[in-house]
C-alpha positions in Angstrom: 126.8 122.3 101.1 127.4 118.8 102.3 125.4 116.5 104.5 122.8 118.2 106.5 120.8 115.7 108.6 118.0 116.8 110.9 117.3 115.3 114.3 114.3 113.4 115.6 111.2 115.5 115.5 112.4 117.9 112.7 111.1 118.4 109.2 113.0 119.9 106.3 111.4 123.3 105.6 111.7 125.3 102.3 112.8 128.9 102.7 111.6 129.8 99.1 113.4 131.3 96.1 116.5 129.1 96.0 117.4 129.7 99.6 118.9 126.8 101.5 116.2 124.7 103.3 116.4 124.4 107.0 115.5 121.9 109.6 112.6 122.9 111.9 111.5 121.3 115.1 107.9 120.2 115.0 105.9 121.2 118.0 102.2 121.6 118.7 101.4 119.5 115.6 98.2 117.4 115.6 97.9 114.2 113.5 94.3 113.5 112.9 93.1 109.8 112.6 96.6 108.7 113.9 97.0 105.0 114.1 99.6 102.3 113.2 100.5 101.8 109.5 98.6 104.9 108.1 100.2 107.2 105.6 100.6 110.7 106.9 99.9 113.6 104.6 99.9 117.4 104.9 96.7 119.3 105.3 95.6 122.9 104.6 95.3 123.6 108.3 98.3 125.0 110.2 100.0 122.5 112.5 97.8 119.6 111.4 98.7 116.5 109.5 96.3 113.8 108.3 96.7 110.0 108.9 94.9 108.9 105.7 92.0 106.5 106.3 92.1 105.1 102.8 95.9 104.7 102.5 97.4 101.8 104.4 101.0 100.5 104.5 102.0 97.1 105.9 105.5 95.7 105.1 105.9 95.9 101.3 102.2 96.4 100.8 100.5 99.8 100.0 96.7 99.5 99.8 94.1 102.0 98.8 90.6 101.6 100.1 91.3 98.7 102.5 93.4 98.1 105.6 93.7 94.4 105.1 95.6 93.6 101.8 95.5 90.0 100.9 99.0 89.8 99.4 102.3 91.3 100.1 103.6 94.0 97.7 100.3 94.8 96.2 98.3 97.9 95.3 94.6 97.3 96.1 92.2 99.8 94.7 88.6 99.5 96.0 86.0 101.9 94.9 82.5 101.6 93.5 83.9 102.7 90.1 87.5 101.5 90.3 89.8 102.1 87.4 93.5 102.3 86.8 95.2 104.2 84.1 98.8 104.6 82.9 99.7 107.5 80.6 102.9 108.3 78.8 104.3 111.8 79.3 102.3 113.1 76.3 105.2 112.7 73.9 103.7 109.6 72.1 105.9 107.3 74.2 105.2 103.7 74.9 103.6 102.6 78.2 104.5 99.2 79.6 102.8 97.0 82.2 105.1 94.1 83.1 104.5 91.0 85.1 107.5 89.0 86.0 107.3 85.6 87.6 109.5 82.6 88.3 110.6 80.1 85.7 107.8 77.6 84.9 105.1 79.7 86.6 102.1 81.6 85.2 101.3 85.3 84.7 97.5 85.7 85.2 94.9 88.4 84.5 91.6 87.5 86.2 88.2 88.9 85.4 85.5 88.4 88.0 82.5 89.5 90.0 81.3 89.3 93.6 80.5 85.6 93.2 83.7 84.4 91.4 86.9 86.5 91.2 88.5 84.5 88.4 85.6 83.5 86.1 87.5 84.8 83.1 91.2 84.5 82.7 94.1 85.3 80.4 97.1 83.2 81.5 100.6 83.0 80.1 102.1 79.7 81.1 105.9 79.7 81.1 105.9 75.9 81.5 105.4 75.3 77.8 105.3 78.9 76.6 101.6 79.2 75.7 98.8 81.7 76.3 95.5 80.4 77.6 92.1 82.0 77.4 89.6 80.7 80.0 85.9 81.3 80.5 84.0 79.8 83.4 86.4 77.0 84.4 87.2 75.8 80.9 90.1 76.7 78.6 88.5 77.8 75.3 91.5 78.9 73.3 95.3 78.6 73.4 98.2 80.2 71.5 101.1 77.8 71.4 103.8 76.4 69.0 100.9 75.2 66.7 99.4 78.7 66.5 95.8 79.3 67.5 94.2 76.1 68.9 90.5 75.8 69.6 88.9 73.0 71.7 92.3 71.4 72.5 96.0 72.0 72.6 97.5 69.8 69.9 98.2 70.1 66.2 94.8 68.5 65.5 93.1 71.5 67.0 95.2 74.2 65.3 93.4 76.7 63.2 95.1 77.2 59.8 94.2 79.1 56.7 94.8 76.3 54.2 91.8 75.1 52.3 91.2 72.9 49.3 88.4 72.6 46.8 85.8 75.0 45.5 84.3 77.9 47.3 81.0 79.0 45.8 79.1 82.1 46.8 75.4 82.2 46.1 73.6 85.5 46.1 
């Protein structure tokens, strides 16, 4: 029924079964591992909250597993078996991963190891509208206005399916 703002030191508390929630003053609450920029979560212990050691917030950056994110607005997952997964809601809907950058810039996916974090790359270059595939430090393949190009980027390197002459199969 209208705006109901709490005051400093209060939390919104559920009263259960469709009852109106109320503001409750927090007193005698302990925050374990409390430090700057940690995300605070509830615990299963009465009057205890947890400052999460593996969740770190700084500016627009939320990191998991590190307290020193290298870039702003990133999600950094560090684990011995790190993986990321996106699922639709189970209704056979599409999932979308988008990268949006400035005009004339590149969108990059890097593949690396401890010695080299970008040894393999898939790069979409908006300056010329082409997709590059890199291994080591060398571009090996490109998709551009000529189609698929191997060993170079011009029409002389395009792969086409036009052939002339005889094709003999010997068994």
